[in-house]
C-alpha positions as CSV (number, residue, x, y, z in Angstrom):
1,M,188.1,58.0,165.0
2,N,185.3,57.0,166.9
3,A,183.8,53.9,165.4
4,S,181.2,51.6,167.5
5,I,181.5,48.0,168.0
6,S,177.9,47.2,169.4
7,C,175.5,49.2,171.1
8,D,172.9,47.9,173.1
9,R,169.8,49.1,174.8
10,R,169.0,47.4,178.2
11,Q,166.4,47.8,180.6
12,I,167.0,47.1,184.4
13,E,163.5,46.4,186.1
14,G,163.1,48.3,189.7
15,R,165.0,47.0,192.8
16,R,167.1,44.9,190.3
17,S,170.7,44.6,189.1
18,L,172.5,44.5,185.7
19,I,176.0,42.8,185.9
20,L,178.5,43.9,182.8
21,E,181.2,41.3,182.4
22,N,184.8,43.1,181.1
23,A,183.3,46.5,181.6
24,A,186.5,48.7,180.9
25,G,186.0,50.6,177.8
26,L,182.2,50.6,178.0
27,E,180.4,53.5,177.7
28,V,176.7,53.5,179.7
29,S,174.2,56.2,178.9
30,G,171.1,56.9,180.9
31,L,168.0,57.0,178.6
32,S,165.3,56.8,181.8
33,G,165.4,56.7,185.4
34,E,168.3,56.9,187.7
35,V,170.9,54.1,187.5
36,W,173.3,53.4,190.0
37,I,176.9,52.1,189.1
38,T,179.7,50.1,190.8
39,Q,183.1,49.1,189.2
40,H,184.8,46.1,190.6
41,G,187.7,47.6,192.7
42,D,186.7,51.2,192.7
43,S,185.4,52.7,196.2
44,R,183.4,55.2,194.2
45,D,179.8,54.7,193.1
46,F,178.1,56.9,190.3
47,V,174.5,57.7,189.9
48,I,173.7,58.6,186.1
49,R,170.4,59.9,185.0
50,P,168.9,60.6,181.5
51,G,171.2,62.4,179.2
52,E,174.1,61.7,181.5
53,H,176.6,59.0,180.6
54,L,179.9,57.1,182.2
55,L,183.1,55.8,180.9
56,L,183.8,52.7,182.7
57,D,187.4,52.4,183.3
58,R,188.2,49.5,185.8
59,P,189.0,46.0,184.4
60,G,186.4,43.4,185.6
61,S,182.8,43.8,186.3
62,A,180.6,46.5,186.8
63,V,177.0,46.5,188.5
64,L,174.2,48.7,187.2
65,S,171.2,48.9,189.7
66,A,167.7,50.7,189.7
67,V,165.7,51.7,192.1
68,R,162.7,52.2,189.6
69,H,162.4,50.9,185.9
70,A,165.4,52.5,184.1
71,E,167.1,52.0,180.6
72,V,170.5,52.6,179.6
73,L,172.4,52.5,176.3
74,V,175.7,50.4,176.4
75,I,178.5,51.1,173.9
76,R,181.6,49.1,173.1
77,R,184.0,51.2,171.0
78,D,187.0,49.4,169.3
79,A,190.4,49.7,170.6
80,T,191.8,52.3,168.5
81,A,189.1,54.8,169.6
82,R,189.8,54.5,173.3
83,T,192.3,56.9,175.0
84,P,193.3,55.4,178.6
85,H,196.0,58.0,179.1
86,H,193.5,60.7,179.1
87,S,191.3,59.1,181.6
88,L,194.4,58.6,183.7
89,W,195.4,62.2,183.3
90,R,191.8,63.2,184.6
91,R,192.0,61.0,187.7
92,L,195.4,62.2,188.7
93,A,194.2,65.9,188.1
94,G,191.0,64.8,190.6
95,L,193.6,63.9,193.3
96,L,195.4,67.1,193.0
97,D,192.5,69.5,192.5
98,P,188.7,68.7,193.6
99,R,187.5,70.7,190.4
100,W,188.6,67.9,188.1
101,S,187.4,65.2,189.8
102,G,184.7,63.4,188.3
103,A,182.0,64.7,189.7
104,A,182.8,68.0,189.2
105,Q,183.2,67.0,185.5
106,R,179.5,65.4,185.3
107,S,178.3,68.7,187.1
108,M,180.0,70.7,184.4
109,V,178.6,68.9,181.5
110,R,175.1,68.9,182.9
111,G,175.1,72.6,183.6
112,R,176.4,73.3,180.0
113,F,173.9,71.4,178.3
114,G,170.9,72.9,180.5
115,Q,170.2,70.1,182.4
116,G,171.5,71.0,185.8
């Protein structure tokens, strides 16, 4: 089951930021431009482009920044649709084998859908 509770289109003006509070469990999908995403307590940063998405997995806030105008879709799914153990498994696998890291997985997804 993958029922969505809310789905919001958000625009980020150039050289501006958008802060998402209580971001754990949100999915951010790029619609236009490039968005730089930083999660509270996470040393990694992510950049998503149109057609790419990122599931935010850290409690606390996330900051979305754009150099030029960008648009994203922010989806919050209900608690029964989330699988945090799956995310944890991927993170552990990424520590043991770099081919399972988040960057490698995103690269594989882009290549699979011809956006590479």
